[in-house]
C-alpha positions as CSV (number, residue, x, y, z in Angstrom):
1,X,-21.6,-18.7,13.3
2,X,-20.8,-19.8,9.9
3,X,-20.4,-18.4,6.8
4,X,-23.1,-19.0,4.4
5,X,-22.2,-16.9,1.1
6,X,-18.7,-15.3,-0.1
7,X,-19.8,-12.6,-2.4
8,X,-17.3,-10.6,-4.7
9,X,-17.4,-7.4,-6.0
10,X,-15.3,-6.4,-8.6
11,X,-15.6,-2.8,-9.1
12,X,-13.4,0.3,-11.1
13,X,-12.8,3.5,-9.6
14,X,-11.1,6.6,-11.1
15,X,-7.5,7.0,-10.6
16,X,-5.2,9.7,-11.5
17,X,-2.1,9.8,-14.2
18,X,0.3,9.2,-11.3
19,X,3.8,8.4,-12.5
20,X,6.3,5.5,-10.9
21,X,9.2,3.5,-12.1
22,X,6.6,1.1,-13.2
23,X,5.1,3.7,-15.5
24,X,1.7,5.4,-15.6
25,X,-1.6,4.5,-13.7
26,X,-4.4,3.8,-15.7
27,X,-7.7,6.1,-15.6
28,X,-9.2,3.8,-13.4
29,X,-8.0,1.1,-11.0
30,X,-9.3,-2.0,-10.1
31,X,-10.7,-3.4,-6.7
32,X,-12.5,-6.2,-5.4
33,X,-14.8,-5.9,-2.1
34,X,-15.3,-9.1,-0.3
35,X,-18.4,-9.9,1.4
36,X,-18.8,-12.8,3.7
37,X,-22.6,-13.5,4.9
38,X,-23.2,-15.9,7.8
39,X,-26.2,-17.7,9.2
40,X,-26.0,-15.2,12.1
41,X,-27.3,-12.2,9.9
42,X,-24.0,-10.6,10.2
43,X,-21.6,-9.7,7.0
44,X,-18.1,-9.2,7.0
45,X,-16.2,-7.1,4.2
46,X,-12.9,-6.4,3.2
47,X,-11.2,-4.9,-0.1
48,X,-8.4,-6.3,-2.1
49,X,-6.8,-6.1,-5.5
50,X,-8.8,-6.6,-8.4
51,X,-9.0,-7.6,-11.8
52,X,-9.1,-11.2,-13.3
53,X,-6.2,-12.8,-11.2
54,X,-7.1,-11.6,-7.7
55,X,-10.8,-12.7,-8.6
56,X,-9.5,-16.0,-9.8
57,X,-7.8,-16.7,-6.4
58,X,-10.9,-15.8,-4.5
59,X,-12.9,-18.0,-6.9
60,X,-10.9,-21.1,-5.7
61,X,-11.7,-20.8,-2.1
62,X,-15.3,-20.3,-2.5
63,X,-16.0,-24.2,-1.2
64,X,-13.6,-23.9,1.3
65,X,-14.8,-20.7,2.5
66,X,-18.5,-21.5,2.7
67,X,-19.5,-23.1,5.4
68,X,-16.5,-22.2,7.6
69,X,-16.5,-20.9,11.1
70,X,-14.9,-17.4,10.8
71,X,-13.2,-17.9,14.1
72,X,-11.0,-20.7,12.1
73,X,-8.5,-19.0,10.1
74,X,-5.4,-21.1,11.0
75,X,-6.6,-24.0,9.0
76,X,-7.6,-22.0,6.3
77,X,-3.8,-20.4,6.1
78,X,-2.6,-23.9,6.3
79,X,-4.9,-25.1,3.4
80,X,-3.8,-22.5,1.0
81,X,-0.1,-22.8,1.8
82,X,-0.5,-26.5,1.1
83,X,-1.3,-25.6,-2.4
84,X,2.3,-23.9,-3.0
85,X,5.5,-26.1,-3.0
86,X,6.4,-24.6,0.5
87,X,6.6,-21.1,1.5
88,X,8.7,-19.0,-0.5
89,X,12.3,-18.5,-0.2
90,X,13.9,-15.2,0.4
91,X,13.6,-13.2,-3.0
92,X,11.1,-15.3,-4.2
93,X,8.1,-12.9,-3.7
94,X,10.3,-9.7,-4.8
95,X,8.0,-7.1,-6.3
96,X,10.7,-5.6,-8.1
97,X,9.5,-6.3,-11.6
98,X,5.6,-6.9,-10.6
99,X,3.1,-4.4,-9.6
100,X,1.3,-5.2,-6.3
101,X,-1.8,-7.7,-7.0
102,X,0.0,-9.0,-10.2
103,X,2.6,-11.5,-8.5
104,X,1.4,-15.3,-8.8
105,X,3.7,-16.1,-6.0
106,X,2.0,-14.5,-3.7
107,X,-1.5,-15.4,-4.7
108,X,-2.0,-17.4,-1.5
109,X,-1.3,-14.8,1.2
110,X,-3.2,-12.1,-1.2
111,X,-6.4,-14.5,-1.0
112,X,-6.0,-15.4,2.6
113,X,-5.7,-11.5,3.6
114,X,-8.9,-10.8,2.0
115,X,-10.8,-13.6,3.8
116,X,-9.1,-13.0,7.1
117,X,-9.9,-9.3,7.2
118,X,-13.4,-9.9,6.3
119,X,-13.7,-12.6,9.0
120,X,-12.2,-10.7,11.8
121,X,-14.7,-7.7,10.8
122,X,-17.5,-10.4,11.2
123,X,-15.6,-11.8,14.6
124,X,-15.7,-8.1,16.1
125,X,-19.1,-7.2,15.2
126,X,-20.1,-10.8,16.5
127,X,-18.3,-9.9,20.0
128,X,-18.9,-6.1,19.9
129,X,-15.3,-5.1,19.8
130,X,-13.0,-3.0,17.4
131,X,-10.8,-5.2,14.8
132,X,-7.5,-4.1,16.4
133,X,-8.9,-5.3,19.9
134,X,-10.0,-8.5,18.7
135,X,-6.5,-9.4,17.3
136,X,-4.8,-8.7,20.7
137,X,-5.6,-4.8,21.5
138,X,-4.6,-1.8,20.0
139,X,-1.2,0.4,21.1
140,X,-2.6,3.5,19.9
141,X,-6.0,5.0,19.5
142,X,-5.2,6.9,16.1
143,X,-2.7,5.8,13.2
144,X,-0.6,8.6,11.4
145,X,-0.2,8.4,7.8
146,X,2.1,10.3,5.4
147,X,1.6,12.9,2.5
148,X,2.2,10.7,-0.4
149,X,3.4,12.7,-3.3
150,X,3.5,11.6,-6.8
151,X,4.5,13.1,-10.0
152,X,1.5,13.3,-12.6
153,X,0.2,14.4,-15.6
154,X,-2.9,16.8,-15.9
155,X,-6.0,14.8,-15.1
156,X,-7.9,13.8,-12.1
157,X,-8.7,9.9,-13.5
158,X,-11.6,8.3,-15.4
159,X,-12.4,9.2,-18.8
160,X,-14.9,11.4,-20.8
161,X,-18.6,11.8,-18.8
162,X,-17.0,9.8,-16.1
163,X,-14.0,11.9,-15.7
164,X,-13.0,13.2,-12.2
165,X,-12.0,16.7,-11.3
166,X,-8.3,17.3,-11.6
167,X,-7.7,18.6,-7.5
168,X,-3.6,18.5,-7.8
169,X,-3.2,19.6,-11.5
170,X,0.2,18.6,-13.5
171,X,2.9,17.9,-11.4
172,X,6.7,17.4,-13.0
173,X,8.8,20.2,-11.2
174,X,9.8,20.6,-7.6
175,X,7.7,23.7,-7.2
176,X,4.6,21.7,-8.5
177,X,5.6,19.0,-5.9
178,X,5.4,21.6,-3.1
179,X,2.2,22.9,-4.3
180,X,0.7,19.6,-4.6
181,X,1.9,18.7,-1.0
182,X,0.9,22.2,0.4
183,X,-2.8,21.5,-0.6
184,X,-2.5,18.0,0.6
185,X,-1.3,19.1,4.0
186,X,-4.0,21.8,4.3
187,X,-6.9,19.0,3.5
188,X,-5.4,16.4,5.5
189,X,-2.9,17.6,8.1
190,X,-0.2,15.2,7.2
191,X,2.7,15.5,9.3
192,X,5.1,13.4,7.3
193,X,5.9,13.6,3.5
194,X,6.9,10.6,1.0
195,X,7.7,11.6,-2.6
196,X,7.2,8.6,-5.1
197,X,10.6,9.1,-7.3
198,X,12.1,7.1,-10.1
199,X,10.3,9.3,-12.6
200,X,12.3,12.3,-13.5
201,X,15.9,13.0,-13.8
202,X,17.5,12.0,-10.1
203,X,18.7,15.6,-10.1
204,X,15.3,16.9,-10.4
205,X,14.0,14.7,-7.9
206,X,16.7,15.7,-5.5
207,X,15.8,19.3,-5.9
208,X,12.5,18.2,-5.3
209,X,13.1,16.6,-1.7
210,X,15.2,20.2,-1.0
211,X,12.1,22.1,-1.6
212,X,10.1,20.4,0.5
213,X,12.6,20.6,3.0
214,X,12.7,24.4,2.6
215,X,9.1,24.7,2.5
216,X,8.2,22.5,5.5
217,X,11.2,22.8,7.9
218,X,13.1,19.8,9.6
219,X,10.1,18.9,11.8
220,X,8.4,17.4,9.0
221,X,10.2,14.0,8.0
222,X,10.9,13.2,4.2
223,X,11.1,10.2,2.4
224,X,11.9,9.1,-1.5
225,X,10.9,5.9,-3.0
226,X,12.1,5.6,-6.7
227,X,10.8,2.1,-6.7
228,X,14.6,0.7,-7.7
229,X,15.0,3.1,-10.5
230,X,18.3,3.9,-9.7
231,X,22.0,2.1,-10.1
232,X,24.1,1.6,-7.0
233,X,26.2,4.5,-7.7
234,X,23.1,6.7,-8.6
235,X,21.2,5.6,-5.1
236,X,24.6,6.7,-3.0
237,X,24.8,9.8,-5.0
238,X,21.5,10.4,-4.1
239,X,22.1,9.4,0.0
240,X,24.8,11.7,-0.2
241,X,23.1,15.0,-1.6
242,X,20.3,14.1,0.5
243,X,22.1,13.2,3.8
244,X,20.6,16.2,5.9
245,X,17.0,16.4,3.9
246,X,16.3,12.7,4.8
247,X,17.6,12.6,8.5
248,X,15.1,12.9,11.6
249,X,12.8,10.2,10.8
250,X,12.6,10.4,7.2
251,X,14.5,7.4,4.9
252,X,15.5,6.2,1.4
253,X,13.3,3.5,0.0
254,X,14.2,0.8,-2.5
255,X,16.8,3.1,-4.4
256,X,18.2,-0.1,-6.3
257,X,17.1,-3.4,-7.1
258,X,18.1,-6.3,-4.8
259,X,19.1,-6.8,-1.1
260,X,22.6,-7.1,-2.4
261,X,22.4,-3.6,-4.1
262,X,20.9,-2.0,-1.2
263,X,23.4,-3.7,1.3
264,X,26.3,-1.9,-0.8
265,X,24.4,1.5,-1.0
266,X,24.1,1.1,2.7
267,X,27.8,0.2,3.3
268,X,29.4,3.1,1.1
269,X,26.9,5.7,2.8
270,X,27.9,4.4,6.1
271,X,31.5,4.9,5.2
272,X,31.1,8.3,4.6
273,X,29.4,9.1,7.6
274,X,25.8,8.9,6.3
275,X,23.5,7.0,8.3
276,X,20.2,7.4,6.4
277,X,17.9,4.5,7.0
278,X,16.8,2.5,3.8
279,X,13.1,1.0,3.8
280,X,11.7,-1.4,1.5
281,X,8.5,-3.0,0.1
282,X,9.9,-4.4,-2.7
283,X,13.1,-6.4,-1.8
284,X,10.9,-7.5,1.4
285,X,7.6,-8.6,0.9
286,X,7.6,-12.0,2.9
287,X,8.9,-13.2,6.2
288,X,11.6,-15.1,4.4
289,X,13.1,-11.8,3.4
290,X,13.3,-10.0,6.8
291,X,16.4,-12.0,8.5
292,X,18.2,-11.7,4.9
293,X,17.6,-7.9,4.8
294,X,18.8,-7.8,8.1
295,X,21.8,-10.0,8.1
296,X,23.0,-7.7,5.1
297,X,22.0,-4.4,6.8
298,X,20.2,-3.5,3.4
299,X,17.0,-2.8,5.1
300,X,16.5,-1.0,8.3
301,X,12.5,-0.1,8.1
302,X,10.1,-2.8,6.4
303,X,7.4,-1.7,4.9
304,X,4.4,-4.0,5.9
305,X,0.9,-4.6,3.8
306,X,-1.8,-6.3,5.3
307,X,-3.0,-6.9,1.7
308,X,-0.3,-9.2,0.3
309,X,1.5,-10.0,4.0
310,X,-1.0,-12.1,4.7
311,X,-3.6,-10.2,6.8
312,X,-3.6,-8.3,9.9
313,X,-2.2,-10.9,12.1
314,X,0.6,-11.5,10.1
315,X,1.5,-7.8,10.4
316,X,1.7,-8.4,14.2
317,X,4.0,-11.2,13.8
318,X,6.0,-8.7,11.3
319,X,5.7,-6.2,14.2
320,X,7.5,-8.8,16.6
321,X,10.1,-10.0,14.4
322,X,11.0,-6.5,13.4
323,X,11.5,-5.5,16.9
324,X,13.5,-8.7,17.9
325,X,15.8,-7.7,15.1
326,X,16.1,-4.3,15.9
327,X,14.6,-2.8,12.5
328,X,11.7,-0.4,12.1
329,X,8.4,-1.0,10.4
330,X,6.1,1.4,8.4
331,X,3.1,0.4,5.7
332,X,3.0,0.2,2.1
333,X,0.0,1.4,0.0
334,X,-1.7,0.9,-3.0
335,X,-4.8,3.0,-4.7
336,X,-7.5,2.0,-2.4
337,X,-10.9,2.9,-0.9
338,X,-12.2,3.3,3.1
339,X,-12.6,-0.3,3.7
340,X,-8.9,-1.0,2.9
341,X,-8.0,2.3,5.0
342,X,-9.8,0.9,8.1
343,X,-8.2,-2.7,7.7
344,X,-5.0,-0.8,7.5
345,X,-5.7,1.3,10.3
346,X,-6.6,-1.2,12.6
347,X,-3.8,-3.4,11.8
348,X,-1.5,-0.6,12.3
349,X,-2.9,0.3,15.7
350,X,-2.4,-3.1,16.8
351,X,1.4,-3.1,15.7
352,X,3.7,-2.1,18.6
353,X,6.9,-1.8,16.5
354,X,5.1,0.3,13.8
355,X,6.2,3.6,14.4
356,X,6.6,5.4,11.2
357,X,3.6,7.1,9.5
358,X,1.9,5.0,7.2
359,X,1.8,5.3,3.0
360,X,-1.5,5.9,1.8
361,X,-3.3,6.6,-1.6
362,X,-6.5,7.7,-0.1
363,X,-6.2,11.5,-1.0
364,X,-6.0,10.4,-4.6
365,X,-9.4,8.9,-4.8
366,X,-12.5,10.7,-4.5
367,X,-16.1,10.8,-2.6
368,X,-17.6,9.9,-5.8
369,X,-16.1,6.2,-5.7
370,X,-16.5,5.8,-1.9
371,X,-18.2,2.4,-1.1
372,X,-18.4,3.2,2.6
373,X,-21.8,4.0,4.1
374,X,-21.6,7.5,4.9
375,X,-18.9,8.5,2.9
376,X,-15.0,9.1,2.9
377,X,-13.0,8.6,6.2
378,X,-12.0,11.5,8.0
379,X,-8.4,12.5,8.9
380,X,-7.8,14.7,11.6
381,X,-3.8,16.0,11.6
382,X,-2.9,13.2,9.3
383,X,-4.3,10.6,11.5
384,X,-7.4,8.2,11.4
385,X,-8.8,7.1,14.6
386,X,-10.0,3.8,15.6
387,X,-13.9,4.4,15.5
388,X,-15.8,3.6,18.9
389,X,-17.7,0.7,16.4
390,X,-17.3,-3.2,16.2
391,X,-15.1,-4.9,13.5
392,X,-13.8,-2.6,11.0
393,X,-16.3,0.1,11.9
394,X,-17.6,0.7,8.5
395,X,-20.7,-1.0,6.3
396,X,-21.1,-0.8,2.6
397,X,-23.2,1.7,0.5
398,X,-24.5,-1.0,-1.8
399,X,-25.6,1.9,-4.4
400,X,-22.0,3.0,-4.6
401,X,-20.8,-0.5,-4.8
402,X,-23.2,-1.1,-7.6
403,X,-22.0,1.8,-9.7
404,X,-18.3,0.6,-9.1
405,X,-19.3,-2.6,-10.6
406,X,-20.9,-0.8,-13.5
407,X,-17.8,1.1,-14.1
408,X,-15.8,-2.2,-13.9
409,X,-17.9,-3.9,-16.5
410,X,-17.8,-1.1,-18.9
411,X,-13.9,-0.7,-19.1
412,X,-11.9,-3.0,-21.3
413,X,-8.6,-4.1,-19.0
414,X,-8.8,-6.7,-16.3
415,X,-5.3,-6.1,-14.8
416,X,-3.0,-3.3,-13.9
417,X,-0.6,-2.6,-16.6
418,X,1.5,0.7,-15.9
419,X,3.8,-0.1,-19.2
420,X,0.8,-0.2,-21.6
421,X,-0.1,3.2,-20.2
422,X,3.0,4.7,-20.9
423,X,2.8,3.3,-24.3
424,X,-0.5,4.7,-25.0
425,X,0.1,8.2,-23.5
426,X,3.6,9.3,-23.5
427,X,6.2,7.1,-25.3
428,X,4.9,4.2,-27.9
429,X,8.3,2.6,-27.5
430,X,8.9,2.9,-23.5
431,X,9.5,-0.1,-21.3
432,X,10.5,-0.3,-17.7
433,X,14.2,-0.5,-17.5
434,X,16.3,-1.2,-14.3
435,X,18.3,0.7,-13.4
436,X,16.9,3.9,-15.5
437,X,19.4,6.1,-14.2
């Protein structure tokens, strides 16, 4: 079996006005659907970041991928790594200042992941096995995801005649957070909760977590992720205030910038008798970061992501590494559709050490934008099951892909820029400042 064609589908999908320390989501998120056609008649799919940067990375490997045997992935990794000056050193690929998909230092890993996932989909289809079983076998038949809460402005994403219904309304208070979470759990059955912080005054965000604990009780683990918006001192105060609420399977994620800062937060909270774990997908984004994070005791839970960690098999290696080092593992998310959701699910199913519920933005996207044939991927009790189908278990709805491409052609932007959206809609002088509090 040989790859005969690499087809790239740049699409845009509606995205609600979600807030984070990076700023404000634009009305549309950019994604790229990757399609590998073969001489056997099979096609493999993946979904990755969108816009000019990710597309350029994929275009650059077109000649290398065309004619390739999809089973021969190690050579492609070697060739892509050879294009950069050695493997990244610890801290080189930090996401502290750049949103996922816009960091030039992880372009080779992002590009490889997009091709690798589509190749694994092909391999699974060729041998008649699900993707998770192709890469070594599943350790679970279903993967648990968490309710991923955001503070947000009114609006459901899209603009004008292409606007979406605002399912969750404005969420800028603890009471609205509880309402948002109640809706999300009722629809998807999630059993763990994560709040994206770094948006409102820390005291309000602390009260939001407390309100969620009062509403859903101690059996529902809670997490908060301010994306480095807090100083060391503020991080310590929040950790102190939420000692009980973040216990029992919860964690504090990337409270401040840098492994050294997180290590200081950890040391001082432990000295006070608070053992709340810290998680990271900002300060730990490649293998070189993990030993350093362990050495400093800055991170106890690494948030993986097949899209920028270098694919599904790299996540398995990360699972082994974190297990050896005595660290936990979960999974990060970005705005995405069903192809990504299934790649995340298969990867998580094949990672023994991934025991925390994964993040997912899937509730923030809608049926109108889904490109998977048959519509949205179902959740049951907050979980996605591995389908009894080969590869990722999904095919493309080409009419929907065409609509996504048409939408992409019409919108004016070609990269994610949350700062620009804040200046446009909230404050003309807004700039991301770390720490903000």
